[in-house]
LOKOLTOR-662142 format. One record per residue (C-alpha): x, y, z. Coordinates in nm, 2 decimals. Layout:
SEPA      X      Y      Z
SEPA      X      Y      Z
...
END
This chain:
SEPA      X      Y      Z
SEPA   4.75  -4.69  -4.19
SEPA   4.74  -5.04  -4.05
SEPA   4.39  -5.16  -3.96
SEPA   4.34  -5.22  -3.59
SEPA   4.22  -5.58  -3.54
SEPA   3.94  -5.67  -3.31
SEPA   3.98  -5.92  -3.03
SEPA   3.64  -6.09  -3.06
SEPA   3.34  -6.13  -3.29
SEPA   3.12  -6.21  -3.00
SEPA   3.19  -6.25  -2.63
SEPA   2.94  -6.50  -2.49
SEPA   3.11  -6.82  -2.61
SEPA   3.45  -6.98  -2.65
SEPA   3.54  -6.86  -3.00
SEPA   3.79  -7.01  -3.25
SEPA   3.92  -6.83  -3.56
SEPA   3.99  -7.04  -3.87
SEPA   4.18  -6.98  -4.19
SEPA   4.36  -7.18  -4.46
SEPA   4.67  -7.15  -4.67
SEPA   4.76  -7.29  -5.02
SEPA   4.42  -7.29  -5.20
SEPA   4.57  -7.15  -5.52
SEPA   4.88  -7.37  -5.53
SEPA   4.96  -7.62  -5.81
SEPA   5.13  -7.86  -5.57
SEPA   5.12  -7.97  -5.21
SEPA   4.84  -7.98  -4.95
SEPA   4.60  -7.71  -4.84
SEPA   4.67  -7.63  -4.47
SEPA   4.43  -7.49  -4.22
SEPA   4.45  -7.37  -3.86
SEPA   4.21  -7.30  -3.57
SEPA   4.31  -7.07  -3.29
SEPA   4.14  -6.98  -2.96
SEPA   4.29  -6.67  -2.81
SEPA   4.23  -6.51  -2.47
SEPA   3.94  -6.26  -2.46
SEPA   4.18  -5.96  -2.40
SEPA   4.44  -6.07  -2.66
SEPA   4.61  -5.78  -2.85
SEPA   4.92  -5.76  -3.06
SEPA   5.06  -5.46  -3.25
SEPA   5.21  -5.67  -3.53
SEPA   4.96  -5.95  -3.58
SEPA   4.78  -5.92  -3.91
SEPA   4.68  -6.11  -4.22
SEPA   4.98  -6.34  -4.29
SEPA   5.00  -6.21  -4.65
SEPA   5.08  -5.86  -4.52
SEPA   5.38  -5.98  -4.32
SEPA   5.74  -6.08  -4.40
SEPA   5.84  -6.44  -4.36
SEPA   6.06  -6.35  -4.06
SEPA   5.78  -6.17  -3.88
SEPA   5.54  -6.46  -3.95
SEPA   5.77  -6.71  -3.78
SEPA   5.83  -6.48  -3.49
SEPA   5.45  -6.44  -3.45
SEPA   5.40  -6.82  -3.48
SEPA   5.60  -6.88  -3.16
SEPA   5.42  -6.61  -2.97
SEPA   5.07  -6.73  -3.09
SEPA   5.15  -7.09  -2.98
SEPA   5.27  -6.96  -2.64
SEPA   4.98  -6.73  -2.57
SEPA   4.68  -6.91  -2.74
SEPA   4.44  -7.10  -2.52
SEPA   4.43  -7.37  -2.79
SEPA   4.56  -7.40  -3.14
SEPA   4.58  -7.67  -3.40
SEPA   4.69  -7.72  -3.76
SEPA   4.57  -7.98  -4.02
SEPA   4.57  -8.03  -4.39
SEPA   4.43  -8.21  -4.69
SEPA   4.68  -8.35  -4.94
SEPA   4.68  -8.31  -5.31
SEPA   4.51  -8.64  -5.37
SEPA   4.21  -8.54  -5.15
SEPA   4.20  -8.20  -5.33
SEPA   4.17  -8.38  -5.66
SEPA   3.90  -8.60  -5.53
SEPA   3.67  -8.35  -5.36
SEPA   3.79  -8.01  -5.51
SEPA   3.99  -7.74  -5.35
SEPA   3.70  -7.56  -5.18
SEPA   3.57  -7.87  -5.01
SEPA   3.93  -7.97  -4.92
SEPA   3.98  -7.63  -4.76
SEPA   3.67  -7.68  -4.55
SEPA   3.77  -8.03  -4.45
SEPA   4.12  -7.91  -4.35
SEPA   3.95  -7.65  -4.12
SEPA   3.72  -7.92  -3.98
SEPA   4.03  -8.14  -3.90
SEPA   4.20  -7.85  -3.73
SEPA   3.90  -7.77  -3.52
SEPA   3.86  -8.13  -3.42
SEPA   4.23  -8.13  -3.30
SEPA   4.17  -7.85  -3.05
SEPA   4.20  -7.96  -2.69
SEPA   3.93  -7.72  -2.60
SEPA   3.60  -7.74  -2.79
SEPA   3.49  -7.41  -2.93
SEPA   3.14  -7.29  -2.90
SEPA   3.15  -7.05  -3.19
SEPA   3.37  -7.03  -3.51
SEPA   3.47  -6.73  -3.71
SEPA   3.59  -6.83  -4.06
SEPA   3.79  -6.63  -4.31
SEPA   3.60  -6.59  -4.63
SEPA   3.23  -6.60  -4.74
SEPA   3.16  -6.98  -4.74
SEPA   3.20  -7.27  -4.50
SEPA   3.06  -7.62  -4.46
SEPA   2.90  -7.63  -4.11
SEPA   3.11  -7.81  -3.85
SEPA   2.86  -8.03  -3.66
SEPA   2.62  -7.82  -3.46
SEPA   2.88  -7.55  -3.38
SEPA   2.75  -7.20  -3.50
SEPA   2.98  -7.00  -3.72
SEPA   3.01  -6.67  -3.90
SEPA   3.19  -6.62  -4.23
SEPA   3.39  -6.29  -4.25
SEPA   3.53  -6.16  -4.57
SEPA   3.89  -6.06  -4.52
SEPA   3.86  -6.18  -4.16
SEPA   4.23  -6.23  -4.14
SEPA   4.27  -5.86  -4.14
SEPA   3.98  -5.79  -3.90
SEPA   4.01  -6.04  -3.61
SEPA   4.32  -6.15  -3.42
SEPA   4.21  -6.52  -3.40
SEPA   4.17  -6.55  -3.77
SEPA   4.49  -6.36  -3.83
SEPA   4.67  -6.60  -3.59
SEPA   4.52  -6.90  -3.78
SEPA   4.64  -6.75  -4.11
SEPA   4.99  -6.73  -3.96
SEPA   4.99  -7.09  -3.84
SEPA   4.85  -7.23  -4.16
SEPA   5.09  -7.04  -4.38
SEPA   5.41  -7.11  -4.18
SEPA   5.34  -7.48  -4.13
SEPA   5.26  -7.52  -4.50
SEPA   5.57  -7.33  -4.60
SEPA   5.77  -7.57  -4.37
SEPA   5.61  -7.87  -4.55
SEPA   5.69  -7.73  -4.90
SEPA   6.05  -7.66  -4.80
SEPA   6.08  -8.02  -4.68
SEPA   5.95  -8.18  -5.00
SEPA   6.14  -7.93  -5.22
SEPA   6.45  -8.15  -5.17
SEPA   6.28  -8.44  -5.35
SEPA   6.21  -8.23  -5.66
SEPA   6.45  -7.93  -5.66
SEPA   6.38  -7.84  -6.02
SEPA   6.03  -7.71  -5.93
SEPA   6.18  -7.45  -5.69
SEPA   5.92  -7.52  -5.41
SEPA   6.16  -7.38  -5.15
SEPA   6.09  -7.04  -5.31
SEPA   5.75  -7.05  -5.48
SEPA   5.60  -7.29  -5.21
SEPA   5.39  -7.45  -5.49
SEPA   5.22  -7.14  -5.61
SEPA   5.16  -7.09  -5.98
SEPA   5.46  -6.86  -6.06
SEPA   5.56  -6.84  -6.43
SEPA   5.86  -7.06  -6.36
SEPA   5.66  -7.32  -6.18
SEPA   5.41  -7.34  -6.46
SEPA   5.68  -7.37  -6.72
SEPA   5.85  -7.65  -6.53
SEPA   5.53  -7.85  -6.50
SEPA   5.47  -7.81  -6.87
SEPA   5.82  -7.92  -6.95
SEPA   5.87  -8.20  -6.70
SEPA   5.51  -8.30  -6.60
SEPA   5.35  -8.36  -6.26
SEPA   5.52  -8.50  -5.95
SEPA   5.33  -8.71  -5.69
SEPA   5.26  -8.38  -5.50
SEPA   5.09  -8.19  -5.78
SEPA   4.72  -8.13  -5.80
SEPA   4.63  -8.30  -6.13
SEPA   4.29  -8.13  -6.15
SEPA   4.46  -7.79  -6.18
SEPA   4.53  -7.78  -6.55
SEPA   4.79  -7.56  -6.70
SEPA   4.79  -7.46  -7.07
SEPA   5.05  -7.19  -7.08
SEPA   5.28  -7.02  -6.82
SEPA   5.12  -6.69  -6.89
SEPA   4.76  -6.80  -6.85
SEPA   4.55  -6.86  -6.53
SEPA   4.47  -7.20  -6.38
SEPA   4.16  -7.36  -6.52
END
């Protein structure tokens, strides 16, 4: 049975949900989104982006952008990821998305168990928050779809890596191609690969 998502973590302040997409990829940026939804927002299909088909994600993106009070998407590229590590780059991408909101949030709910504080804005980290709160689920949809758009765009430059399909994730085929042909300017060089059947180190 599908979990019923909650509209709010708290009700006293303007609340933004935040999530990222692409942390585990070998290539491309990590994207993040921040979304402020109306207090009474509900949607029967909105859920963690990983639980939805690509078609549904794009349908939901249009509705989220139409109905949200404020929304923004930002990213950190692969060079920044190599410089500050993927965890800090994920937090920085979220900070950039929050900063782009045209309405300043008074409280943040973050998917996951860690976050670098954004200025003086209070926050709560929520494990599997994208499957618990509508605003985090909405952020996951925006981050995922805009990142997918980016990877499809750059796939034309390096078609042999099959980014239009794998979106930069470490599939067996992607790992094998990196081992055979090497890195592109979009690859994260700090994500070492020793064998297509092994994990990222």
